C-alpha positions in Angstrom: -134.6 2.4 8.1 -136.8 4.7 6.0 -139.4 7.2 7.3 -143.2 6.4 6.9 -144.3 9.9 5.7 -148.0 9.0 5.6 -149.0 13.0 5.6 -153.0 13.7 4.9 -152.6 16.3 2.6 -149.4 18.2 2.6 -146.2 17.6 4.5 -145.1 21.2 5.0 -148.8 22.3 5.9 -149.1 19.6 8.5 -145.6 20.0 10.1 -146.4 23.7 10.7 -150.0 23.5 11.8 -150.4 20.0 13.2 -146.8 18.9 14.3 -145.2 21.9 15.4 -147.7 23.8 17.6 -146.9 21.9 21.1 -143.1 22.2 20.2 -143.3 25.9 19.1 -145.5 26.6 22.5 -142.9 25.2 24.5 -140.1 26.7 22.9 -141.7 30.2 23.3 -142.5 29.5 26.9 -138.5 28.6 27.7 -137.7 31.7 25.4 -139.7 34.1 27.3 -140.1 32.5 30.9 -138.3 35.0 32.9 -140.8 37.5 31.4 -143.8 35.3 31.6 -143.3 34.1 35.3 -143.6 37.9 36.3 -147.1 38.3 34.7 -149.9 37.6 37.3 -152.8 38.0 34.8 -153.0 37.1 31.3 -152.5 40.4 29.2 -155.4 41.4 27.0 -153.4 40.9 23.6 -152.3 37.6 24.9 -156.0 36.6 25.7 -157.3 38.0 22.4 -154.7 35.9 20.8 -154.8 32.6 22.4 -158.3 32.5 23.7 -160.5 34.6 21.2 -158.4 33.5 18.0 -157.7 30.2 18.8 -159.5 28.4 21.8 -162.9 29.7 21.3 -162.6 29.8 17.3 -161.4 26.3 16.9 -164.8 25.3 18.2 -166.9 26.8 15.6 -164.5 25.1 12.8 -166.3 22.1 13.7 -169.4 23.8 11.7 -167.7 23.2 8.4 -167.1 19.5 9.4 -171.2 19.3 10.4 -173.8 21.9 10.4 -172.4 23.7 6.9 -171.7 20.6 5.3 -174.8 19.3 3.2 -173.8 15.8 3.0 -172.0 15.4 6.6 -175.5 16.9 8.1 -177.5 14.2 6.2 -175.2 11.6 7.2 -175.5 12.6 11.1 -178.4 14.3 10.8 -180.5 13.2 14.1 -177.0 13.3 16.0 -176.6 17.1 15.1 -179.9 18.1 15.6 -180.5 16.4 19.0 -177.0 17.0 20.8 -177.1 20.9 21.3 -181.0 20.4 23.1 -179.4 17.3 25.2 -176.6 19.3 26.4 -178.2 22.5 26.9 -180.8 20.5 29.0 -178.2 18.4 31.2 -176.5 21.8 31.8 -179.7 23.4 33.2 -180.0 20.5 35.3 -176.4 20.4 36.6 -176.3 24.3 37.1 -179.6 24.2 39.0 -177.9 21.7 41.4 -174.7 23.8 41.8 -172.9 26.2 39.6 -169.6 24.4 40.8 -171.0 21.0 39.6 -171.5 22.4 36.2 -168.3 23.7 35.7 -166.5 20.7 37.0 -168.3 18.3 34.9 -167.5 20.6 31.9 -163.9 20.7 33.0 -163.7 17.0 33.0 -165.4 16.6 30.1 -163.2 19.0 28.4 -160.2 16.9 29.8 -161.6 13.9 28.0 -162.1 15.5 24.8 -158.8 16.9 24.7 -157.3 13.3 25.2 -159.6 11.8 22.6 -158.5 14.6 20.1 -155.2 13.8 20.5 -156.2 9.9 20.2 -157.7 10.5 17.0 -154.7 12.4 15.5 -152.7 9.3 16.3 -155.0 7.0 14.7 -155.1 9.3 11.5 -151.5 9.3 11.0 -151.3 5.4 11.9 -154.2 4.3 9.6 -151.6 3.2 6.9 -149.0 1.7 9.2 -148.8 -2.0 9.2 -149.3 -2.7 13.0 -150.9 -5.4 15.2 -153.7 -4.9 17.9 -151.3 -4.9 20.5 -148.9 -2.3 19.0 -152.1 -0.1 18.8 -153.1 -0.8 22.4 -149.3 0.2 23.3 -149.7 3.3 21.1 -152.9 4.2 23.0 -151.4 3.6 26.6 -148.4 5.8 25.8 -150.7 8.3 24.7 -153.0 8.4 27.7 -150.4 8.3 30.4 -148.7 11.2 28.8 -151.9 13.3 29.3 -153.2 11.5 32.6 -149.9 11.7 34.6 -150.0 15.5 34.4 -153.6 15.5 35.4 -153.1 13.3 38.3 -150.1 15.2 39.3 -152.5 18.3 39.0 -155.1 16.7 41.4 -152.1 15.8 43.9 -151.1 19.2 44.0 -154.3 21.3 44.4 -154.5 24.2 44.3 -152.6 25.3 41.5 -152.2 28.6 40.0 -154.3 28.0 37.0 -157.6 26.0 36.1 -159.5 24.8 33.3 -162.4 26.9 33.3 -163.0 28.8 36.7 -161.1 28.4 40.2 -161.8 25.0 42.0 -163.5 23.4 38.9 -160.9 20.4 39.7 -162.6 19.4 42.9 -161.1 16.0 43.5 -157.8 16.2 45.7 -155.6 12.7 45.4 -153.1 11.6 47.8 -149.6 12.2 47.1 -148.9 8.4 46.2 -151.0 8.7 43.1 -148.8 10.7 41.3 -145.9 8.2 41.9 -147.9 5.3 40.9 -148.6 7.0 37.5 -145.2 8.2 37.2 -143.9 4.8 37.6 -146.5 3.8 35.0 -145.4 6.7 32.7 -141.5 5.0 32.6 -143.1 1.6 32.2 -145.4 2.4 29.3 -142.5 4.7 28.1 -139.7 1.8 28.0 -142.6 -0.8 26.2 -143.5 1.6 23.6 -139.7 2.5 22.8 -139.1 -1.4 22.5 -142.2 -1.8 20.3 -140.8 1.0 17.9 -137.4 -0.7 17.7 -139.0 -3.8 17.0 -141.3 -2.4 14.3 -138.2 -0.6 12.7 -136.4 -4.2 12.6 -139.2 -6.1 11.4 -141.0 -3.7 8.9 -138.0 -1.1 8.1 -139.6 2.0 8.5 -140.1 4.5 11.3 -143.7 6.4 11.5 -142.5 9.9 11.7 -145.8 12.0 12.1 -147.1 9.8 14.8 -144.0 9.7 16.9 -143.7 13.7 16.7 -147.3 13.8 17.6 -146.9 11.6 20.6 -143.7 13.5 21.6 -145.1 16.8 21.1 -148.4 16.2 23.4 -146.2 14.5 26.0 -144.1 17.5 26.3 -146.5 20.3 26.2 -148.7 18.7 28.8 -145.5 18.0 31.2 -144.3 21.6 30.7 -148.0 23.2 31.0 -149.0 21.4 34.1 -146.0 19.6 35.6 -142.8 21.7 35.4 -144.5 24.9 35.6 -147.1 26.5 38.0 -148.3 29.4 35.9 -151.6 30.6 34.7 -150.2 32.2 31.4 -147.8 29.3 30.7 -150.8 26.5 31.0 -153.0 28.7 28.7 -150.0 28.7 25.9 -149.2 25.1 25.9 -152.5 23.7 26.3 -154.6 26.3 23.9 -152.0 26.3 21.1 -151.4 22.2 21.1 -155.2 21.7 20.8 -156.6 24.3 18.8 -154.3 25.1 16.0 -154.2 21.6 15.1 -157.8 21.1 15.1 -158.6 23.8 12.8 -155.8 22.8 10.5 -157.5 19.1 10.2 -161.0 21.1 9.2 -159.0 23.0 6.7 -157.3 19.7 5.3 -161.0 18.3 5.0 -162.5 21.2 3.3 -159.4 21.3 0.7 -160.0 17.8 -0.3 -163.6 18.2 -0.2 -163.9 21.0 -2.7 -161.8 19.0 -5.2 -164.3 16.5 -4.8 -167.2 18.0 -4.5 -167.2 21.4 -6.2 -171.0 22.0 -6.0 -171.5 21.7 -2.4 -173.2 24.6 -0.8 -173.7 25.7 2.7 -177.5 26.0 3.9 -178.3 25.8 0.3 -177.0 29.1 -0.7 -173.4 30.1 -0.1 -170.5 28.0 -2.0 -168.5 25.7 0.4 -165.1 26.4 -1.8 -165.5 29.9 -1.1 -163.6 29.2 2.2 -161.1 26.5 1.0 -159.7 28.2 -2.0 -156.0 28.9 -2.3 -156.1 32.1 -0.3 -159.2 31.7 1.6 -157.7 30.5 4.8 -158.1 34.4 5.8 -162.0 34.3 5.0 -162.0 30.7 6.8 -160.3 32.2 10.3 -162.3 35.6 9.9 -165.5 33.8 10.0 -164.5 31.7 12.9 -163.3 34.6 14.9 -166.3 36.4 13.9 -168.5 33.6 15.7 -165.5 33.7 18.6 -166.0 37.1 19.3 -169.8 37.3 19.4 -169.9 34.4 22.0 -167.3 35.8 24.0 -169.1 39.3 23.9 -172.1 37.5 25.3 -170.1 35.9 27.9 -168.5 39.4 28.8 -171.6 41.2 29.1 -173.7 38.8 31.0 -171.2 37.0 33.0 -167.5 37.8 33.6 -167.5 41.7 32.9 -163.3 41.3 32.5 -162.8 42.3 28.9 -165.5 44.9 27.8 -163.0 47.2 26.4 -162.8 44.9 23.5 -166.5 44.4 23.4 -167.9 47.8 22.8 -171.1 46.7 21.3 -171.9 44.6 24.4 -171.0 47.1 27.1 -174.7 48.3 27.4 -176.0 45.1 28.6 -176.4 44.5 32.3 -174.6 41.6 34.0 -176.9 38.9 34.9 -177.1 38.2 39.1 -180.2 36.0 39.1 -179.2 32.3 39.8 -182.4 31.2 38.2 -181.4 33.0 35.0 -177.8 31.9 35.0 -178.8 28.4 35.2 -180.4 29.0 32.1 -178.2 31.3 30.4 -174.6 29.7 31.3 -175.7 26.2 29.7 -176.9 27.9 26.7 -173.9 30.0 26.2 -171.8 26.8 26.7 -173.6 24.8 23.9 -171.3 25.5 21.4 -168.4 24.0 23.2 -170.2 21.3 24.7 -171.7 20.4 21.6 -168.2 20.2 20.1 -167.1 18.0 22.6 -169.9 15.6 22.0 -169.7 15.6 17.9 -165.8 15.2 18.1 -166.3 11.7 19.5 -168.8 10.6 16.7 -167.5 12.6 13.5 -164.0 11.3 13.3 -164.4 7.8 13.6 -162.2 5.4 11.3 -164.4 2.0 12.1 -167.0 2.9 9.2 -165.3 2.6 6.1 -168.2 3.9 4.0 -168.3 7.2 6.1 -168.1 10.3 3.7 -165.3 12.2 5.8 -163.0 8.9 5.6 -163.4 8.8 1.8 -162.5 12.4 1.8 -159.5 12.3 3.7 -157.6 9.1 2.6 -159.4 9.2 -1.0 -160.9 5.8 -0.5 -163.7 4.2 -2.9 
């Protein structure tokens, strides 16, 4: 048996930034669980690192795959222009009905987005694998159940000591037996997947290492963060690290391949795209993302949350908005970046169109 090392760009880089984050986050949790479990609120330094530097920043990395990329923008122009306005209007309508309805819908959309991102990674690392339609279905089943079971567990054990966005955003409590049903499905699909993998090894003589590490890491981080522990800090670590870092890494891979293919590409017709993807430009790349993230979170803290003003001195003089009519417009406006990210991410990484520009960039297809 040989290992199928179908890496997208560089094995070491992908092992560190795409494959290892869920394993490292779980390792960190168990290494320091004694201290972590004593913490009731996320420490400010941890909030800066996990939320500001990773969670919010990864949303803005989508810019380099869409609005900052002239060719991609032209290829998806209608989608990219309309989406921010649509999510804002829908957000205003939902918030006007009830703020909790808005946050609940956004939370469930976020969960769907998180699941679909992992699905996208599995498809990327299976693109060159010989497989049947049934094999692909089994891969999808084990991925979905590895995420759905923790979510169902969460809904049968409401309230938990953590939330997705705000307290009570998961509003649908489920009877206890749903968790048992999905646990049995988890075991069944796990056996089915292992059987399929053994069959493939015997038939084709290889084992897809990246895909199986991705599936294992996803299952591990979601189970540990939601089921095994009931702790806000632990949920934040396992959730944010597993999702945010690999996404930024994928954007970086796309950019690195792009600048080799298209050296004259400009951002908004002026700035060289390649500035952000040279050998040591990852610092510039991350700095831009953090700058956007800082500005967004500063506005949130100034007008809505008022929780971390000590790290947003430029925003301290703004007054908190208490008018519900203003908040019904402002809050959906501030969520435009992440809501747009959720929507666009469902379209821009599709593998179905062989002629799509991004696919030829990632896989080097003609």
